[in-house]
N, C-alpha and C positions, 0 to 999 in steps of 0.2 A: 909743503906738498899736500898735507891733510886739509889745510885751509882751502886750497884750490879745488880739491875733490868735493869738499862740502858745498862750495859755491856752485859747483856744476850739477849737484843732485837735483835741485828744483827743476832744472831744465829737462833732465832725464825723466822726471816723474810728472811732467806737465800733461801727458796723455797724447792721443793721436790728433794730428792736425785736422783730419776729416771727421772727427767725432761728431755725431748728431745728438743734440739735446732731446730728451724724451718728449718735450712739448712741441717738437718739430715733426714727430712721427705719429702715424696712425697705425698702431700695433694691432694687426688683425688676429682676432681670437678664434673666429669660426667663419667658414665660407659656405654659402648655399648656392646650388646650381640647379636651374630648371630650364625647360624649353619654353619658348614663346608659344602662345596658343595656336599659331599657324605652323609650328614646328620648323620655322624658317631660320630661327636664331636662338640665342641663349639669353637667359636672365641670370645675372650673378648678384649675390647679396654678400657684401663685405661687412662683417660685424667687427667694429673697432673698439678697443678698450678706452674708456675714459678714466684716467688715473684719479682725477679728483672725485669721481663718483664712487670709487672703491674705498676712499678714505672714510673712516668712521666719524660721523658728525653728531654732536649733541643738539637735539632740537632742530627746528627748521624743516623745510620741505626736503624731500628726497631728490637726489641728482642721479641721473641714469648712469650706471656703471659701464654700459656699452651703448654704442650707436650703430644702427644698421643703414648702409647705403646700398642702393640698388641701381644697376646699370643693365641695359639691354641692347642687343644689336645682332647683326648677322655675321660679325667678324669671328675669328677663332678666339679661343679662350685667352691666349697670351695678350691680346690687344686690350682686354678689359682693365688691366692694371693702369693703363694710361687714361682710359675713359672715366674711371671712377675719380681720378684726380681733377676732372672738370668740376666736380661738386664737393670734393673732400679737401679741406684747407690744410692738409698735412701730407707729408710724403708717406706713401703706402709702404708699410713694412710687414710683409707676409711671412717672414722666416720663422715665426714662433706660433703660428696658428695650430690649434689642437684638434680640430675636427672639420671634416668636409662632409656636408650633407647634400646628396643628390636626390632628385625626385624619382619616383618609380617610373614615370613616363620617360624621363631622360635615360635611366638605367636600361630600360628595355629597348631603347633605340640603339644603345651602344656608347661606350665611353672612349672609343679610340681617339677621337680628336682631343679630348681632355688628357688622356694618358700620353699621347705623343707630345702635346704642348708642355706638360710637366717634365717629361724626360729631357727636354731641350733646355730646361732652366738650370742654371748653376746652383741656385738656392732651392731646388726642388725638395719637397718634403715627402719622400716615399714611405716614411713610417707614420704618417698622420692617420688618425682614425677616419675610416671611410664608412659612412652609413647611408642607408636608403630610407626614404619615407614616402608614404602615400597621403600624408597630411598636406595642407596648403603650405607651400614653401614660404610664402609671405608671412603666415602666422608662425611657423616654426622659427623663422629668423627674427621675429619680433615678439618673442615670449620671454619673460623674465622667469628665472628658475629660483625658487626659494632655497635658502641655505647656501647656495653657491652663486655668487653674483655674475660669474662668467659662464655662460651656457656651454661654451666649448669645453671648459674644464670639467663642468658638471657631467657632460656626456662621456668624456673619457674616463672619469672616475667611476661612473655607474658601470661601464663596460669592464673596467679592471676588476672591480669588486665582484660583480656577478659571474665573470668568467672563472674566478678563483673559488668562489664560495658556493655557487649553485649550478655552474655549467649551463646557465640560461643565456649567456652571451658568448660570442665568438672572440676569443682572445686575440687572434691574429686577423683583424679586420681592417687591413690597411691597403694603401696603394700598392706596396711592394708585393702583397699577397696575390693581388690581381695580376700583376706583372709577371710573377713567377710562373703562373699557369696559363698565360695568355696564348702561348703557342702549343699548349698541351690539350689533350682531350679531358683532362681532369677538371672537374667543376670546383669553383671556389665559393665559399660562403662568407658573406659580410653581414654585419648587424642591420636589422630593420627597426626603425622607431616610428612612433606616432605621437601626436599630441593627445593627452587624455581628455582635454577639454578644448575644442576648437574656438570656443567663445571666451576664453580666459582673458582677464584684464591685461592689456599690454602697456600699462603705466607702472610706475614704481610702487603704486598702492598694492600691487600683487605681492610685494614682500611683507606686507602687513597682515595678510590673511592667513588664518590658522590652517585652512584646508589645503595643504601643500600638494596632496595627491591629485587634486583636480587641476592643478596649475603647473604641470611639469611634462617633460618628455617621459615616455615609458618604452621599454624594450618590447618589441613585438615580433620576435622570431628572427629568421635569417633569410637574406636574399641570396639566391643561388645564381652564380654567374658561370657561363661557358664562354671562354675567351673574354671578350669585353662586354657581353650582353647579359642582362638579367633574364633568366629563363624560368624562374619559379620562386617559391617561397616555402620555408620550413617553419612549422609552428614552434613556438618558443619552448614548449615542454619536450620537444623531440631533439633539440640541439644536444642534450646530454648524451644521446646514443651515438652521435657523430664523434664526440670526444671519446666515449667509451671504446668504440671500435678502433680508434686510432691510437689508443694508449696515452691520450693527453689529458684525461680527466684528473682534476684535483679534488673535487668534492661535489656531490649532489645528494639530495634526499630522495628516497624511494619508499612509497607506501606499499605495504603488503597486507594480505589477509592470511593469517595462520590459524588453522583450526577454528575459523569463524570469528577470530578476534583481530582487531587492527593493530598493526605494528609499523613503526617508521624507523628506517635505518638510514645512516649516512654512508655513502659510498666514497671511499678515499682513493688513494693512489692505486692504479691498476696497471698490470704488466700485460702486454699483448704480444703474442707470437703468431705471425701469419704465414701460411704456406699456400702456394698456388699450384694445383695439379690439374690434370685433365683425364677424364674417364669417358670412353665411348664418344669422344668429340665434344664433351661438355666440360667447361672449366669449373673447377671446384676451389673456392677460396675458404680455407679453414682458419678459424680463430681459436686460440687457446688463451683464455683470459683469467688471470688471478687478481682478486680484489680484496682489499681490506675494508671491513665493515665495522661500523660502530652503532650501537643501539641507542636510538634517540627518544623513542616513545614505545612503551610496552603495555599492552592491555590484556595480555594472556594471564588469566588468574591462576598462576602456579609459580612456584619458586624457580628462579633462574638457575638452571643446571646444564650439564653437558648435553642431555637429550634435547632440551628446549633450544639451546644454541644451534645444534645441528639441524633442527627442524626449521629454524628461521633461515639458516644458510641455504638449505636445500630449496626453500620457497623462493628465496632471492635468485638463486642460480637459474631456476626454471623461468622465472619472470623476466630476468635479464636476457636469457637466450631467446625467449619468445619476442619481447618488445624490440630488442636490438635487431633481430632477424626481420621483423615486420618493417622496421624503419629502412634498412638498407635494401630490402627487396622492393619496397614501394618506390624508393628513389630510383632504383635501376629500371623499373618498369616505365618511369617517366623520362628515362634517358639521361638521368643525372649521374654521371660517373664520379661520385664523391670520393672514391678510394683510388682513382687512377688505374683502374683495372685494364682498360684498353691499352694504355702504355705498357703495363707490365706484360700483357699477352704479346705485344709486338716485339718484345725483347727475347721471347722464347725461341730457342734454336733447334729443339728436338723435332724429329720427323712428325710425330703425331700432332704437335702444335701447328706445324707448317701446313699439314693436310687440312686440319680443321679451319685454319684461317683462309685457305684457298676457297673452301666451300661456303664460308660465311664471313663477310667483311664486318658484320656487327656481332661477332661471336661473344664479345664481352657481356652483351645483354642477356645471354643465356646462362650466365654464371650462377652456380648453386652455392649458397652460403651455409657453412656448417659452423656453428658457434658452440663452444664448450666453455662454461664459466665455473670456476672454483673459487669459493670465497672463505674468508676466515673472519668470524665475528668476535668482537671484543666488547666488553661493557665498561662503563665508567660510572663514577659516583658510588653510592652506598646502598642503593635500592636492590634487594635480592628478590623481592616479590611485589607486584603492583598492589596498591591499596584498592580494595574492592568491597565497599560496605553494602552494595546492593545485594550481594549474595549471602550476607550474614543475617541470621535470625534476630528479630527484635528482642 
């Protein structure tokens, strides 16, 4: 009996009959989508991984780790998977791509055709990174990124790191995030990128140059979407306040001036309590935010004590209340409902809310924001007082 079982094992372990060899597949790492110049159709860029180009070689010329194929036409997005096979000698395998880059021009026209096409696919990637760019799509999709040979992986890694460590990138910048709000009045923010040097070398020699900053993608703020269309852009240094007001911040640095001296603190986890009320027909959205702070740079020429810590805390509280308030008020004036206020108002059942909504269909734009911040500062390391030789007598 044991002998028979042993003889059968190789057949059970032989694998799937329809298994595809890796050298028969074009594994797509990143997609790029732009509109044709006459806006009558789309241009799609498929960036496929070249496994032999990823292998480390000693000596000899470089081999490209990825190859980019472009197709264009007036058909819907779903048809392009067949059209690219006219020139690509392998079966397209899009199930593991890591980033989708769309042009700003296409994003402002609306992504409904793209979204509908993807939702109909069994292998849709709703959690793939979605970014917008105003750089040339041709150059974006034909740029080698130093340090990480696969541009799609490089892009997703940059977003992951910066969203956690500096709040300069949107953590949830995916297809699914657009879809979640597509029938809502709430705006969605996705990451915006650009090429730092539009004239960078698009050969493998780019890997050999030490100036990596000039030859890479860089984050450039956030693209604001309402439903399926891009309606505006947020500067990169203001994204942190979006996190801060929503209670999703993990970490960011904030520069302060305390008593004429520069201080830099790191804002950590923050807890946010929101309450929506109405007074004399005006909605009031109140924020009560508590934040953990860490001292990262201290140029105040005095020993670190309780009074000094409280002074820094108070300065941060006032700065955060002011800057976060200016951010959300500015977005509201532009018609960007980043907090889903309109939906929240529509759910209100009390009489005063009903009367106010009857008189003004755009009531949410009159919302007054009240922000209260309370912080607790801690110090690390052993420095009790900053070194300051300039104030010492010779």
